[in-house]
Backbone as CSV, one residue per row, in Angstrom:
resi,resn,N_x,N_y,N_z,CA_x,CA_y,CA_z,C_x,C_y,C_z
1,ALA,8.535,4.123,1.357,9.527,3.883,0.590,8.859,4.338,-0.990
2,ALA,7.673,3.566,-1.169,7.560,3.414,-2.641,7.149,4.910,-2.928
3,VAL,6.418,6.043,-2.009,6.067,7.047,-2.267,7.350,8.045,-2.516
4,ALA,8.491,7.913,-1.970,10.070,8.563,-2.116,10.396,8.079,-3.737
5,ALA,10.009,7.223,-4.060,9.933,6.455,-5.776,9.671,7.170,-6.656
6,ALA,7.864,7.443,-6.458,6.827,7.826,-7.046,7.503,9.209,-7.349
7,ALA,8.058,9.824,-6.771,8.260,11.458,-6.164,9.961,12.183,-7.001
8,THR,10.049,10.979,-8.063,11.971,11.471,-8.525,11.511,12.370,-9.158
9,PRO,12.557,13.663,-9.291,12.304,14.869,-10.141,12.406,14.939,-11.207
10,GLN,12.182,15.538,-11.959,11.728,15.624,-13.480,13.006,16.163,-14.083
11,ALA,14.462,16.567,-13.221,15.146,17.221,-13.704,16.726,16.150,-14.209
12,GLN,16.137,14.795,-14.361,17.403,13.970,-14.256,17.014,13.333,-16.207
13,SER,17.442,14.529,-16.673,16.983,14.521,-18.356,18.682,13.568,-18.858
14,SER,19.558,13.663,-18.014,20.755,12.780,-18.669,20.126,11.690,-18.627
15,GLN,19.110,11.048,-18.193,19.348,9.414,-18.067,18.170,9.255,-19.709
16,PRO,17.557,8.509,-20.138,16.718,8.399,-21.380,15.333,8.412,-20.658
17,GLN,14.337,8.690,-21.884,13.282,8.445,-21.331,12.765,7.297,-20.887
18,SER,13.633,6.053,-21.566,12.643,4.725,-21.065,13.182,4.647,-20.469
19,MET,14.402,4.535,-19.131,14.103,4.587,-18.215,13.530,5.161,-17.033
20,LEU,13.379,6.320,-17.888,12.380,7.359,-16.495,10.785,6.493,-16.738
21,ASP,10.883,5.878,-17.665,9.038,5.061,-17.654,10.001,4.494,-16.827
22,GLN,10.373,3.209,-17.059,10.810,2.188,-16.226,10.308,2.586,-14.636
23,GLN,11.611,3.725,-14.437,11.186,3.834,-13.206,9.771,3.949,-12.589
24,ARG,9.212,4.783,-13.043,8.124,5.763,-12.943,6.994,3.898,-12.695
25,GLU,7.344,3.542,-13.986,6.045,2.068,-13.710,6.574,1.437,-12.504
26,LEU,7.969,0.992,-12.292,8.251,0.375,-10.974,7.315,0.912,-9.664
27,ALA,7.690,2.239,-9.546,7.309,3.132,-8.146,5.689,3.019,-8.462
28,ARG,4.854,3.062,-9.691,3.738,2.566,-9.535,3.378,1.305,-8.921
29,LYS,4.121,0.032,-9.038,3.970,-1.023,-9.152,3.471,-1.209,-7.597
30,ARG,4.655,-0.798,-7.373,5.169,-0.742,-5.701,3.993,0.006,-4.856
31,GLU,3.501,1.549,-5.208,2.276,1.532,-4.720,1.143,1.089,-5.176
32,GLN,0.784,0.158,-6.072,-0.246,-0.629,-5.772,-0.538,-1.366,-5.142
33,GLU,0.962,-1.964,-4.879,1.295,-3.380,-4.190,1.247,-2.928,-2.996
34,ARG,1.571,-1.647,-2.190,1.015,-1.081,-0.732,-0.090,-0.667,-0.570
35,ARG,-0.916,-0.361,-1.415,-2.241,-0.156,-1.154,-3.203,-1.280,-1.432
36,ARG,-2.860,-2.371,-2.064,-3.816,-3.874,-1.934,-3.391,-4.331,-0.562
37,ARG,-2.433,-4.443,0.151,-1.549,-5.223,1.511,-2.355,-3.831,2.590
38,GLU,-2.406,-2.855,2.199,-3.172,-1.370,3.167,-4.308,-2.461,3.120
39,ALA,-5.484,-2.602,2.161,-6.740,-2.845,1.875,-6.386,-4.640,2.627
40,MET,-5.981,-5.465,2.154,-6.484,-6.452,3.298,-5.855,-6.282,4.421
41,ALA,-5.146,-5.599,5.239,-4.436,-5.536,6.347,-6.138,-4.839,7.286
42,ALA,-6.365,-4.009,6.338,-8.605,-3.302,7.071,-9.133,-4.643,6.781
43,THR,-8.972,-5.274,6.072,-10.252,-6.226,5.752,-9.862,-7.360,7.090
44,ILE,-8.830,-8.193,7.444,-8.343,-8.738,8.747,-8.889,-8.045,9.768
45,ASP,-8.674,-6.570,10.056,-8.641,-6.171,11.255,-10.130,-5.910,11.150
46,MET,-10.684,-5.949,10.353,-11.865,-5.494,10.597,-13.025,-7.260,11.058
47,ASN,-12.470,-7.960,10.550,-12.847,-9.665,10.820,-12.234,-9.599,12.205
48,PHE,-11.565,-9.447,12.490,-10.428,-9.630,14.050,-11.604,-9.103,15.209
49,GLN,-11.728,-7.617,14.482,-12.597,-6.290,15.322,-14.092,-7.217,15.904
50,SER,-14.417,-7.935,14.699,-15.852,-8.734,14.517,-16.008,-9.714,15.821
51,ASP,-14.906,-10.760,15.000,-14.561,-11.365,16.572,-14.779,-11.210,17.936
52,LEU,-13.709,-10.416,17.847,-13.552,-9.353,19.495,-14.462,-9.243,19.790
53,LEU,-15.791,-8.776,19.369,-16.316,-8.252,20.147,-17.498,-8.921,20.186
54,SER,-18.102,-9.917,19.392,-19.033,-11.349,19.744,-18.462,-11.511,21.209
55,ILE,-17.178,-12.355,21.073,-16.699,-12.833,22.225,-16.886,-11.898,23.526
56,PHE,-16.128,-10.751,23.484,-17.248,-9.861,24.493,-18.503,-9.770,24.973
57,GLU,-18.861,-9.808,23.864,-20.387,-9.917,24.406,-21.144,-10.717,24.998
58,GLU,-20.853,-12.093,24.421,-20.777,-13.326,24.874,-20.599,-13.648,26.377
59,ASN,-19.702,-12.925,26.562,-19.085,-13.300,28.079,-19.668,-11.938,29.297
60,LEU,-20.945,-11.467,28.531,-21.341,-10.213,29.344,-22.334,-10.484,30.470
61,PHE,-22.796,-11.458,30.157,-24.119,-12.221,31.145,-23.061,-13.626,31.663
């Protein structure tokens, strides 16, 4: 959804520049938040993966 908002066409010349800047800023913040969430999810997944592997290794023998 954030990518679609960031890809708004420049053909909207009927709107004032401040409105376009506002939309661009909002899209940028949304994209930033999405990237942050993605990074956090990756971190959590790696920790879980590590725990899972250690449990598996403990139960091998």
